[in-house]
All heavy atoms as TSV, in Angstrom:
chain	resi	resn	atom	element	x	y	z
A	1	MET	N	N	0.843	-1.171	0.000
A	1	MET	CA	C	0.000	0.000	0.000
A	1	MET	C	C	0.894	1.241	0.000
A	1	MET	O	O	1.844	1.320	0.756
A	1	MET	CB	C	-0.898	-0.025	1.236
A	1	MET	CG	C	-1.832	1.130	1.326
A	1	MET	SD	S	-2.856	1.068	2.791
A	1	MET	CE	C	-4.282	0.268	2.152
A	2	GLU	N	N	0.582	2.217	-0.819
A	2	GLU	CA	C	1.345	3.451	-0.880
A	2	GLU	C	C	0.454	4.629	-0.489
A	2	GLU	O	O	-0.716	4.675	-0.854
A	2	GLU	CB	C	1.880	3.674	-2.293
A	2	GLU	CG	C	2.946	2.677	-2.685
A	2	GLU	CD	C	3.551	2.992	-4.035
A	2	GLU	OE1	O	3.473	4.161	-4.463
A	2	GLU	OE2	O	4.110	2.076	-4.642
A	3	TYR	N	N	1.028	5.555	0.261
A	3	TYR	CA	C	0.313	6.752	0.695
A	3	TYR	C	C	0.990	7.982	0.105
A	3	TYR	O	O	2.218	8.032	0.028
A	3	TYR	CB	C	0.338	6.883	2.223
A	3	TYR	CG	C	-0.541	5.907	2.949
A	3	TYR	CD1	C	-0.011	4.760	3.512
A	3	TYR	CD2	C	-1.896	6.142	3.085
A	3	TYR	CE1	C	-0.810	3.864	4.194
A	3	TYR	CE2	C	-2.708	5.259	3.770
A	3	TYR	CZ	C	-2.164	4.113	4.320
A	3	TYR	OH	O	-2.966	3.241	4.983
A	4	PRO	N	N	0.217	8.983	-0.248
A	4	PRO	CA	C	0.847	10.260	-0.626
A	4	PRO	C	C	1.450	10.891	0.634
A	4	PRO	O	O	1.099	10.540	1.766
A	4	PRO	CB	C	-0.304	11.094	-1.171
A	4	PRO	CG	C	-1.530	10.466	-0.633
A	4	PRO	CD	C	-1.229	9.023	-0.397
A	5	LEU	N	N	2.365	11.810	0.451
A	5	LEU	CA	C	3.060	12.424	1.582
A	5	LEU	C	C	2.099	13.070	2.578
A	5	LEU	O	O	2.244	12.912	3.791
A	5	LEU	CB	C	4.060	13.455	1.065
A	5	LEU	CG	C	5.055	13.984	2.072
A	5	LEU	CD1	C	5.861	12.859	2.687
A	5	LEU	CD2	C	5.973	14.993	1.425
A	6	ALA	N	N	1.093	13.757	2.087
A	6	ALA	CA	C	0.122	14.411	2.983
A	6	ALA	C	C	-0.652	13.374	3.792
A	6	ALA	O	O	-0.928	13.569	4.983
A	6	ALA	CB	C	-0.830	15.289	2.182
A	7	GLY	N	N	-1.007	12.263	3.169
A	7	GLY	CA	C	-1.739	11.209	3.869
A	7	GLY	C	C	-0.884	10.535	4.928
A	7	GLY	O	O	-1.350	10.219	6.022
A	8	LEU	N	N	0.371	10.310	4.608
A	8	LEU	CA	C	1.287	9.713	5.566
A	8	LEU	C	C	1.488	10.635	6.760
A	8	LEU	O	O	1.496	10.190	7.910
A	8	LEU	CB	C	2.622	9.419	4.889
A	8	LEU	CG	C	3.683	8.752	5.744
A	8	LEU	CD1	C	3.200	7.401	6.239
A	8	LEU	CD2	C	4.966	8.609	4.958
A	9	ASP	N	N	1.626	11.923	6.501
A	9	ASP	CA	C	1.771	12.904	7.565
A	9	ASP	C	C	0.555	12.871	8.491
A	9	ASP	O	O	0.691	12.892	9.709
A	9	ASP	CB	C	1.952	14.299	6.955
A	9	ASP	CG	C	2.185	15.358	8.010
A	9	ASP	OD1	O	3.118	15.195	8.813
A	9	ASP	OD2	O	1.425	16.342	8.032
A	10	LEU	N	N	-0.613	12.807	7.923
A	10	LEU	CA	C	-1.841	12.755	8.719
A	10	LEU	C	C	-1.881	11.502	9.583
A	10	LEU	O	O	-2.196	11.564	10.779
A	10	LEU	CB	C	-3.065	12.801	7.796
A	10	LEU	CG	C	-4.418	12.765	8.480
A	10	LEU	CD1	C	-4.626	14.034	9.303
A	10	LEU	CD2	C	-5.525	12.627	7.455
A	11	LEU	N	N	-1.539	10.358	9.012
A	11	LEU	CA	C	-1.547	9.115	9.779
A	11	LEU	C	C	-0.542	9.152	10.937
A	11	LEU	O	O	-0.855	8.737	12.052
A	11	LEU	CB	C	-1.225	7.929	8.869
A	11	LEU	CG	C	-2.320	7.521	7.887
A	11	LEU	CD1	C	-1.795	6.456	6.940
A	11	LEU	CD2	C	-3.528	7.002	8.640
A	12	LEU	N	N	0.639	9.642	10.671
A	12	LEU	CA	C	1.649	9.702	11.724
A	12	LEU	C	C	1.246	10.654	12.845
A	12	LEU	O	O	1.475	10.377	14.024
A	12	LEU	CB	C	3.001	10.111	11.134
A	12	LEU	CG	C	3.659	9.051	10.254
A	12	LEU	CD1	C	4.885	9.625	9.574
A	12	LEU	CD2	C	4.014	7.815	11.053
A	13	HIS	N	N	0.628	11.774	12.502
A	13	HIS	CA	C	0.176	12.702	13.541
A	13	HIS	C	C	-0.973	12.120	14.353
A	13	HIS	O	O	-1.100	12.398	15.544
A	13	HIS	CB	C	-0.219	14.045	12.920
A	13	HIS	CG	C	0.936	14.944	12.708
A	13	HIS	ND1	N	1.716	14.888	11.581
A	13	HIS	CD2	C	1.476	15.909	13.498
A	13	HIS	CE1	C	2.674	15.782	11.678
A	13	HIS	NE2	N	2.554	16.420	12.825
A	14	ARG	N	N	-1.796	11.314	13.748
A	14	ARG	CA	C	-2.901	10.686	14.488
A	14	ARG	C	C	-2.401	9.755	15.578
A	14	ARG	O	O	-3.042	9.614	16.610
A	14	ARG	CB	C	-3.803	9.904	13.533
A	14	ARG	CG	C	-4.745	10.766	12.777
A	14	ARG	CD	C	-5.694	9.923	11.967
A	14	ARG	NE	N	-6.566	10.771	11.170
A	14	ARG	CZ	C	-7.379	10.321	10.253
A	14	ARG	NH1	N	-7.443	9.036	9.977
A	14	ARG	NH2	N	-8.142	11.152	9.572
A	15	ILE	N	N	-1.259	9.109	15.349
A	15	ILE	CA	C	-0.725	8.215	16.378
A	15	ILE	C	C	0.235	8.940	17.323
A	15	ILE	O	O	0.861	8.329	18.169
A	15	ILE	CB	C	-0.047	6.966	15.758
A	15	ILE	CG1	C	1.139	7.352	14.891
A	15	ILE	CG2	C	-1.050	6.140	14.997
A	15	ILE	CD1	C	1.978	6.170	14.427
A	16	GLY	N	N	0.364	10.271	17.155
A	16	GLY	CA	C	1.146	11.069	18.078
A	16	GLY	C	C	2.607	11.217	17.707
A	16	GLY	O	O	3.407	11.662	18.516
A	17	TRP	N	N	2.983	10.853	16.505
A	17	TRP	CA	C	4.383	10.945	16.083
A	17	TRP	C	C	4.646	12.293	15.461
A	17	TRP	O	O	3.852	12.818	14.703
A	17	TRP	CB	C	4.683	9.843	15.078
A	17	TRP	CG	C	6.126	9.730	14.741
A	17	TRP	CD1	C	7.069	9.068	15.428
A	17	TRP	CD2	C	6.776	10.312	13.597
A	17	TRP	NE1	N	8.274	9.186	14.800
A	17	TRP	CE2	C	8.125	9.950	13.674
A	17	TRP	CE3	C	6.359	11.098	12.538
A	17	TRP	CZ2	C	9.045	10.342	12.724
A	17	TRP	CZ3	C	7.279	11.489	11.596
A	17	TRP	CH2	C	8.607	11.107	11.695
A	18	SER	N	N	5.803	12.890	15.779
A	18	SER	CA	C	6.187	14.159	15.200
A	18	SER	C	C	7.699	14.175	15.020
A	18	SER	O	O	8.442	13.745	15.902
A	18	SER	CB	C	5.772	15.308	16.109
A	18	SER	OG	O	6.293	16.513	15.613
A	19	VAL	N	N	8.170	14.664	13.899
A	19	VAL	CA	C	9.603	14.723	13.664
A	19	VAL	C	C	10.261	15.838	14.457
A	19	VAL	O	O	11.466	15.835	14.634
A	19	VAL	CB	C	9.924	14.910	12.163
A	19	VAL	CG1	C	9.542	13.683	11.386
A	19	VAL	CG2	C	9.243	16.136	11.610
A	20	GLN	N	N	9.507	16.792	14.947
A	20	GLN	CA	C	10.087	17.940	15.615
A	20	GLN	C	C	10.131	17.817	17.130
A	20	GLN	O	O	10.666	18.675	17.799
A	20	GLN	CB	C	9.331	19.208	15.219
A	20	GLN	CG	C	9.466	19.485	13.749
A	20	GLN	CD	C	8.888	20.825	13.381
A	20	GLN	OE1	O	8.492	21.589	14.231
A	20	GLN	NE2	N	8.845	21.116	12.106
A	21	VAL	N	N	9.604	16.769	17.680
A	21	VAL	CA	C	9.602	16.595	19.123
A	21	VAL	C	C	10.289	15.269	19.446
A	21	VAL	O	O	9.749	14.207	19.194
A	21	VAL	CB	C	8.162	16.584	19.680
A	21	VAL	CG1	C	8.166	16.402	21.187
A	21	VAL	CG2	C	7.436	17.854	19.301
A	22	PRO	N	N	11.501	15.323	20.015
A	22	PRO	CA	C	12.182	14.073	20.344
A	22	PRO	C	C	11.473	13.353	21.487
A	22	PRO	O	O	10.838	13.979	22.343
A	22	PRO	CB	C	13.581	14.522	20.760
A	22	PRO	CG	C	13.447	15.940	21.143
A	22	PRO	CD	C	12.304	16.497	20.335
A	23	SER	N	N	11.598	12.053	21.513
A	23	SER	CA	C	10.935	11.281	22.565
A	23	SER	C	C	11.634	11.447	23.910
A	23	SER	O	O	11.022	11.272	24.952
A	23	SER	CB	C	10.877	9.808	22.177
A	23	SER	OG	O	12.188	9.318	21.986
A	24	ARG	N	N	12.934	11.766	23.891
A	24	ARG	CA	C	13.663	11.987	25.135
A	24	ARG	C	C	14.801	12.971	24.874
A	24	ARG	O	O	15.215	13.165	23.743
A	24	ARG	CB	C	14.222	10.686	25.679
A	24	ARG	CG	C	15.165	10.007	24.721
A	24	ARG	CD	C	15.664	8.673	25.250
A	24	ARG	NE	N	16.469	8.006	24.267
A	24	ARG	CZ	C	17.740	8.292	23.982
A	24	ARG	NH1	N	18.346	9.252	24.634
A	24	ARG	NH2	N	18.385	7.632	23.060
A	25	LYS	N	N	15.298	13.579	25.934
A	25	LYS	CA	C	16.424	14.500	25.807
A	25	LYS	C	C	17.729	13.714	25.854
A	25	LYS	O	O	17.821	12.681	26.504
A	25	LYS	CB	C	16.409	15.534	26.930
A	25	LYS	CG	C	15.306	16.541	26.792
A	25	LYS	CD	C	15.435	17.606	27.854
A	25	LYS	CE	C	14.322	18.629	27.682
A	25	LYS	NZ	N	14.404	19.674	28.699
A	26	ALA	N	N	18.729	14.241	25.181
A	26	ALA	CA	C	20.033	13.596	25.187
A	26	ALA	C	C	20.624	13.647	26.592
A	26	ALA	O	O	20.480	14.637	27.314
A	26	ALA	CB	C	20.960	14.297	24.206
A	27	THR	N	N	21.318	12.588	26.978
A	27	THR	CA	C	21.899	12.534	28.322
A	27	THR	C	C	23.046	13.521	28.470
A	27	THR	O	O	23.306	14.009	29.568
A	27	THR	CB	C	22.408	11.117	28.646
A	27	THR	OG1	O	23.331	10.723	27.635
A	27	THR	CG2	C	21.263	10.136	28.708
A	28	GLU	N	N	23.735	13.842	27.376
A	28	GLU	CA	C	24.860	14.770	27.469
A	28	GLU	C	C	24.441	16.236	27.294
A	28	GLU	O	O	25.276	17.111	27.182
A	28	GLU	CB	C	25.951	14.404	26.466
A	28	GLU	CG	C	25.536	14.300	25.034
A	28	GLU	CD	C	24.934	12.965	24.633
A	28	GLU	OE1	O	25.206	11.930	25.222
A	28	GLU	OE2	O	24.157	13.010	23.673
A	29	ARG	N	N	23.153	16.509	27.310
A	29	ARG	CA	C	22.642	17.865	27.150
A	29	ARG	C	C	23.027	18.722	28.349
A	29	ARG	O	O	22.814	18.346	29.494
A	29	ARG	CB	C	21.122	17.807	27.007
A	29	ARG	CG	C	20.459	19.128	26.726
A	29	ARG	CD	C	18.965	18.901	26.563
A	29	ARG	NE	N	18.255	20.139	26.492
A	29	ARG	CZ	C	17.853	20.722	25.364
A	29	ARG	NH1	N	18.098	20.143	24.230
A	29	ARG	NH2	N	17.200	21.852	25.394
A	30	ASP	N	N	23.599	19.894	28.104
A	30	ASP	CA	C	24.045	20.798	29.157
A	30	ASP	C	C	23.207	22.082	29.091
A	30	ASP	O	O	23.465	22.964	28.286
A	30	ASP	CB	C	25.535	21.106	28.978
A	30	ASP	CG	C	26.122	21.925	30.108
A	30	ASP	OD1	O	25.359	22.348	31.001
A	30	ASP	OD2	O	27.343	22.147	30.083
A	31	GLU	N	N	22.217	22.161	29.950
A	31	GLU	CA	C	21.275	23.286	29.932
A	31	GLU	C	C	21.967	24.623	30.172
A	31	GLU	O	O	21.597	25.635	29.583
A	31	GLU	CB	C	20.167	23.075	30.958
A	31	GLU	CG	C	19.263	21.885	30.675
A	31	GLU	CD	C	18.412	22.055	29.430
A	31	GLU	OE1	O	18.149	23.195	29.007
A	31	GLU	OE2	O	18.003	21.033	28.873
A	32	ALA	N	N	22.983	24.658	31.020
A	32	ALA	CA	C	23.684	25.915	31.319
A	32	ALA	C	C	24.413	26.422	30.081
A	32	ALA	O	O	24.391	27.624	29.781
A	32	ALA	CB	C	24.658	25.709	32.471
A	33	ARG	N	N	25.062	25.536	29.350
A	33	ARG	CA	C	25.770	25.945	28.128
A	33	ARG	C	C	24.790	26.388	27.047
A	33	ARG	O	O	25.063	27.316	26.294
A	33	ARG	CB	C	26.637	24.801	27.611
A	33	ARG	CG	C	27.887	24.601	28.445
A	33	ARG	CD	C	28.790	23.559	27.887
A	33	ARG	NE	N	29.339	24.005	26.615
A	33	ARG	CZ	C	29.969	23.221	25.766
A	33	ARG	NH1	N	30.132	21.942	26.048
A	33	ARG	NH2	N	30.443	23.685	24.642
A	34	ILE	N	N	23.649	25.735	26.976
A	34	ILE	CA	C	22.626	26.121	25.993
A	34	ILE	C	C	22.114	27.520	26.299
A	34	ILE	O	O	21.988	28.364	25.407
A	34	ILE	CB	C	21.482	25.085	25.964
A	34	ILE	CG1	C	21.995	23.756	25.429
A	34	ILE	CG2	C	20.310	25.598	25.138
A	34	ILE	CD1	C	21.016	22.610	25.583
A	35	ALA	N	N	21.831	27.780	27.571
A	35	ALA	CA	C	21.337	29.110	27.976
A	35	ALA	C	C	22.383	30.183	27.690
A	35	ALA	O	O	22.052	31.277	27.206
A	35	ALA	CB	C	20.960	29.098	29.456
A	36	ALA	N	N	23.651	29.895	27.957
A	36	ALA	CA	C	24.714	30.863	27.688
A	36	ALA	C	C	24.828	31.130	26.193
A	36	ALA	O	O	25.003	32.274	25.768
A	36	ALA	CB	C	26.038	30.348	28.244
A	37	TRP	N	N	24.742	30.077	25.394
A	37	TRP	CA	C	24.813	30.246	23.933
A	37	TRP	C	C	23.661	31.105	23.430
A	37	TRP	O	O	23.853	31.994	22.605
A	37	TRP	CB	C	24.787	28.883	23.237
A	37	TRP	CG	C	24.875	28.990	21.762
A	37	TRP	CD1	C	26.006	29.047	21.014
A	37	TRP	CD2	C	23.788	29.078	20.832
A	37	TRP	NE1	N	25.697	29.151	19.682
A	37	TRP	CE2	C	24.339	29.171	19.543
A	37	TRP	CE3	C	22.403	29.079	20.963
A	37	TRP	CZ2	C	23.550	29.279	18.410
A	37	TRP	CZ3	C	21.626	29.174	19.828
A	37	TRP	CH2	C	22.197	29.279	18.572
A	38	LYS	N	N	22.469	30.851	23.949
A	38	LYS	CA	C	21.307	31.628	23.516
A	38	LYS	C	C	21.453	33.101	23.874
A	38	LYS	O	O	21.063	33.973	23.106
A	38	LYS	CB	C	20.027	31.068	24.146
A	38	LYS	CG	C	19.547	29.800	23.487
A	38	LYS	CD	C	18.429	29.171	24.277
A	38	LYS	CE	C	17.096	29.509	23.746
A	38	LYS	NZ	N	16.008	28.794	24.431
A	39	ASP	N	N	22.032	33.387	25.030
A	39	ASP	CA	C	22.214	34.776	25.445
A	39	ASP	C	C	23.316	35.484	24.665
A	39	ASP	O	O	23.205	36.664	24.355
A	39	ASP	CB	C	22.532	34.846	26.939
A	39	ASP	CG	C	21.341	34.458	27.801
A	39	ASP	OD1	O	20.200	34.501	27.294
A	39	ASP	OD2	O	21.559	34.106	28.978
A	40	GLU	N	N	24.404	34.767	24.346
A	40	GLU	CA	C	25.561	35.394	23.709
A	40	GLU	C	C	25.537	35.313	22.184
A	40	GLU	O	O	25.784	36.307	21.508
A	40	GLU	CB	C	26.845	34.738	24.223
A	40	GLU	CG	C	27.065	34.930	25.707
A	40	GLU	CD	C	28.158	34.021	26.244
A	40	GLU	OE1	O	28.861	33.390	25.427
A	40	GLU	OE2	O	28.295	33.930	27.470
A	41	GLN	N	N	25.279	34.145	21.654
A	41	GLN	CA	C	25.439	33.926	20.220
A	41	GLN	C	C	24.168	34.171	19.412
A	41	GLN	O	O	24.232	34.662	18.297
A	41	GLN	CB	C	25.917	32.491	19.960
A	41	GLN	CG	C	27.268	32.192	20.542
A	41	GLN	CD	C	28.367	33.023	19.908
A	41	GLN	OE1	O	28.369	33.242	18.704
A	41	GLN	NE2	N	29.280	33.493	20.724
A	42	TRP	N	N	23.032	33.792	19.941
A	42	TRP	CA	C	21.800	33.870	19.152
A	42	TRP	C	C	21.456	35.290	18.711
A	42	TRP	O	O	21.066	35.499	17.567
A	42	TRP	CB	C	20.645	33.231	19.904
A	42	TRP	CG	C	19.395	33.167	19.097
A	42	TRP	CD1	C	18.216	33.787	19.366
A	42	TRP	CD2	C	19.189	32.472	17.856
A	42	TRP	NE1	N	17.301	33.512	18.404
A	42	TRP	CE2	C	17.870	32.710	17.450
A	42	TRP	CE3	C	19.993	31.686	17.056
A	42	TRP	CZ2	C	17.343	32.187	16.287
A	42	TRP	CZ3	C	19.472	31.159	15.895
A	42	TRP	CH2	C	18.152	31.412	15.524
A	43	PRO	N	N	21.605	36.317	19.554
A	43	PRO	CA	C	21.303	37.679	19.076
A	43	PRO	C	C	22.179	38.095	17.897
A	43	PRO	O	O	21.734	38.831	17.023
A	43	PRO	CB	C	21.582	38.557	20.300
A	43	PRO	CG	C	21.418	37.654	21.463
A	43	PRO	CD	C	21.879	36.310	20.998
A	44	VAL	N	N	23.423	37.637	17.859
A	44	VAL	CA	C	24.317	37.955	16.749
A	44	VAL	C	C	23.826	37.282	15.470
A	44	VAL	O	O	23.801	37.875	14.396
A	44	VAL	CB	C	25.760	37.509	17.073
A	44	VAL	CG1	C	26.669	37.731	15.885
A	44	VAL	CG2	C	26.276	38.239	18.306
A	45	ILE	N	N	23.418	36.038	15.592
A	45	ILE	CA	C	22.944	35.273	14.435
A	45	ILE	C	C	21.596	35.808	13.961
A	45	ILE	O	O	21.339	35.923	12.765
A	45	ILE	CB	C	22.824	33.785	14.802
A	45	ILE	CG1	C	24.203	33.220	15.141
A	45	ILE	CG2	C	22.171	32.998	13.677
A	45	ILE	CD1	C	24.168	31.865	15.778
A	46	LYS	N	N	20.742	36.147	14.875
A	46	LYS	CA	C	19.360	36.514	14.563
A	46	LYS	C	C	19.193	38.026	14.433
A	46	LYS	O	O	18.213	38.599	14.874
A	46	LYS	CB	C	18.448	35.963	15.661
A	46	LYS	CG	C	16.992	36.015	15.398
A	46	LYS	CD	C	16.588	35.113	14.278
A	46	LYS	CE	C	15.093	35.184	14.109
A	46	LYS	NZ	N	14.617	34.417	13.015
A	47	ARG	N	N	20.145	38.697	13.815
A	47	ARG	CA	C	20.004	40.142	13.611
A	47	ARG	C	C	18.833	40.425	12.689
A	47	ARG	O	O	18.447	39.600	11.879
A	47	ARG	CB	C	21.278	40.701	13.014
A	47	ARG	CG	C	22.375	40.775	14.023
A	47	ARG	CD	C	23.529	41.565	13.487
A	47	ARG	NE	N	24.578	41.585	14.511
A	47	ARG	CZ	C	25.849	41.615	14.250
A	47	ARG	NH1	N	26.273	41.636	13.008
A	47	ARG	NH2	N	26.712	41.620	15.222
A	48	ARG	N	N	18.351	41.624	12.790
A	48	ARG	CA	C	17.219	42.016	11.942
A	48	ARG	C	C	17.651	42.031	10.486
A	48	ARG	O	O	18.742	42.465	10.149
A	48	ARG	CB	C	16.723	43.384	12.346
A	48	ARG	CG	C	16.166	43.395	13.756
A	48	ARG	CD	C	15.497	44.690	14.000
A	48	ARG	NE	N	14.242	44.649	13.256
A	48	ARG	CZ	C	13.133	45.229	13.641
A	48	ARG	NH1	N	13.113	45.913	14.729
A	48	ARG	NH2	N	12.051	45.154	12.919
A	49	ARG	N	N	16.785	41.565	9.640
A	49	ARG	CA	C	17.049	41.598	8.207
A	49	ARG	C	C	16.804	42.989	7.669
A	49	ARG	O	O	15.988	43.745	8.194
A	49	ARG	CB	C	16.123	40.631	7.482
A	49	ARG	CG	C	16.345	39.216	7.874
A	49	ARG	CD	C	15.387	38.357	7.104
A	49	ARG	NE	N	15.368	37.020	7.659
A	49	ARG	CZ	C	14.470	36.123	7.349
A	49	ARG	NH1	N	13.519	36.414	6.513
A	49	ARG	NH2	N	14.522	34.931	7.881
A	50	ARG	N	N	17.489	43.296	6.589
A	50	ARG	CA	C	17.214	44.572	5.935
A	50	ARG	C	C	15.822	44.494	5.318
A	50	ARG	O	O	15.417	43.462	4.785
A	50	ARG	CB	C	18.240	44.829	4.835
A	50	ARG	CG	C	19.605	45.120	5.391
A	50	ARG	CD	C	20.520	45.608	4.324
A	50	ARG	NE	N	20.868	44.502	3.434
A	50	ARG	CZ	C	21.607	44.631	2.345
A	50	ARG	NH1	N	22.070	45.806	1.999
A	50	ARG	NH2	N	21.889	43.605	1.598
A	51	THR	N	N	15.104	45.575	5.393
A	51	THR	CA	C	13.750	45.568	4.851
A	51	THR	C	C	13.758	45.654	3.332
A	51	THR	O	O	12.816	45.242	2.690
A	51	THR	CB	C	12.922	46.736	5.420
A	51	THR	OG1	O	13.594	47.956	5.145
A	51	THR	CG2	C	12.731	46.572	6.916
A	52	TRP	N	N	14.845	46.185	2.776
A	52	TRP	CA	C	14.916	46.265	1.333
A	52	TRP	C	C	16.365	46.104	0.908
A	52	TRP	O	O	17.271	46.642	1.518
A	52	TRP	CB	C	14.410	47.607	0.813
A	52	TRP	CG	C	14.483	47.674	-0.668
A	52	TRP	CD1	C	13.535	47.264	-1.540
A	52	TRP	CD2	C	15.571	48.144	-1.467
A	52	TRP	NE1	N	13.960	47.442	-2.826
A	52	TRP	CE2	C	15.206	47.982	-2.815
A	52	TRP	CE3	C	16.806	48.668	-1.180
A	52	TRP	CZ2	C	16.050	48.344	-3.857
A	52	TRP	CZ3	C	17.642	49.021	-2.227
A	52	TRP	CH2	C	17.246	48.861	-3.547
A	53	ALA	N	N	16.567	45.343	-0.127
A	53	ALA	CA	C	17.903	45.189	-0.693
A	53	ALA	C	C	17.735	44.899	-2.174
A	53	ALA	O	O	16.787	44.220	-2.576
A	53	ALA	CB	C	18.643	44.050	-0.021
A	54	PRO	N	N	18.628	45.430	-3.004
A	54	PRO	CA	C	18.512	45.124	-4.418
A	54	PRO	C	C	18.733	43.640	-4.655
A	54	PRO	O	O	19.572	43.022	-4.016
A	54	PRO	CB	C	19.626	45.952	-5.061
A	54	PRO	CG	C	20.581	46.223	-3.960
A	54	PRO	CD	C	19.769	46.252	-2.705
A	55	GLY	N	N	17.956	43.085	-5.539
A	55	GLY	CA	C	18.107	41.667	-5.820
A	55	GLY	C	C	17.124	41.231	-6.880
A	55	GLY	O	O	16.194	41.949	-7.240
A	56	SER	N	N	17.368	40.064	-7.390
A	56	SER	CA	C	16.511	39.528	-8.423
A	56	SER	C	C	16.530	38.015	-8.348
A	56	SER	O	O	17.556	37.405	-8.034
A	56	SER	CB	C	17.002	39.984	-9.799
A	56	SER	OG	O	16.276	39.340	-10.814
A	57	ALA	N	N	15.414	37.407	-8.647
A	57	ALA	CA	C	15.338	35.951	-8.676
A	57	ALA	C	C	15.780	35.405	-10.026
A	57	ALA	O	O	15.961	34.206	-10.187
A	57	ALA	CB	C	13.913	35.496	-8.373
A	58	SER	N	N	15.985	36.287	-10.967
A	58	SER	CA	C	16.356	35.861	-12.312
A	58	SER	C	C	17.852	35.561	-12.395
A	58	SER	O	O	18.686	36.358	-11.990
A	58	SER	CB	C	16.007	36.961	-13.320
A	58	SER	OG	O	16.510	36.636	-14.591
A	59	ARG	N	N	18.207	34.393	-12.941
A	59	ARG	CA	C	19.617	34.060	-13.126
A	59	ARG	C	C	20.187	34.726	-14.372
A	59	ARG	O	O	21.373	34.963	-14.469
A	59	ARG	CB	C	19.781	32.559	-13.254
A	59	ARG	CG	C	19.497	31.832	-11.966
A	59	ARG	CD	C	19.713	30.365	-12.144
A	59	ARG	NE	N	19.351	29.659	-10.927
A	59	ARG	CZ	C	19.397	28.370	-10.783
A	59	ARG	NH1	N	19.784	27.603	-11.776
A	59	ARG	NH2	N	19.058	27.818	-9.654
A	60	THR	N	N	19.331	35.006	-15.331
A	60	THR	CA	C	19.815	35.577	-16.577
A	60	THR	C	C	19.886	37.089	-16.551
A	60	THR	O	O	20.554	37.689	-17.372
A	60	THR	CB	C	18.907	35.147	-17.759
A	60	THR	OG1	O	17.567	35.571	-17.479
A	60	THR	CG2	C	18.953	33.639	-17.935
A	61	ARG	N	N	19.206	37.707	-15.599
A	61	ARG	CA	C	19.208	39.170	-15.524
A	61	ARG	C	C	19.328	39.597	-14.059
A	61	ARG	O	O	18.333	39.977	-13.423
A	61	ARG	CB	C	17.911	39.700	-16.139
A	61	ARG	CG	C	17.949	41.183	-16.376
A	61	ARG	CD	C	16.754	41.608	-17.174
A	61	ARG	NE	N	16.789	43.044	-17.322
A	61	ARG	CZ	C	15.817	43.745	-17.805
A	61	ARG	NH1	N	14.716	43.152	-18.210
A	61	ARG	NH2	N	15.916	45.039	-17.911
A	62	PRO	N	N	20.530	39.533	-13.481
A	62	PRO	CA	C	20.692	39.888	-12.078
A	62	PRO	C	C	20.495	41.376	-11.840
A	62	PRO	O	O	20.595	42.184	-12.739
A	62	PRO	CB	C	22.121	39.463	-11.773
A	62	PRO	CG	C	22.815	39.436	-13.093
A	62	PRO	CD	C	21.765	39.111	-14.118
A	63	ALA	N	N	20.221	41.722	-10.608
A	63	ALA	CA	C	20.001	43.116	-10.234
A	63	ALA	C	C	21.309	43.897	-10.318
A	63	ALA	O	O	22.393	43.360	-10.147
A	63	ALA	CB	C	19.440	43.194	-8.825
A	64	ARG	N	N	21.195	45.179	-10.569
A	64	ARG	CA	C	22.364	46.056	-10.621
A	64	ARG	C	C	22.576	46.676	-9.257
A	64	ARG	O	O	21.638	47.122	-8.618
A	64	ARG	CB	C	22.159	47.145	-11.648
A	64	ARG	CG	C	22.031	46.597	-13.044
A	64	ARG	CD	C	21.808	47.715	-14.019
A	64	ARG	NE	N	21.406	47.126	-15.288
A	64	ARG	CZ	C	20.829	47.799	-16.267
A	64	ARG	NH1	N	20.573	49.067	-16.106
A	64	ARG	NH2	N	20.505	47.200	-17.372
A	65	ALA	N	N	23.796	46.694	-8.827
A	65	ALA	CA	C	24.109	47.256	-7.501
A	65	ALA	C	C	24.401	48.738	-7.587
A	65	ALA	O	O	24.761	49.289	-8.543
A	65	ALA	CB	C	25.290	46.537	-6.893
């Protein structure tokens, strides 16, 4: 029996399975290091995006800078 991707997703969610929620936490997980990383590194990574920048989705006609 074959299911389309959407149907398979529905069936798996009905039985409580999700790819984004692990069944258990890793034993080597260090909550203090995670919290420190989130405070120090994440703001640098998650800077605000520019609201406008020149660009084009076309490969044959790129935007002029």
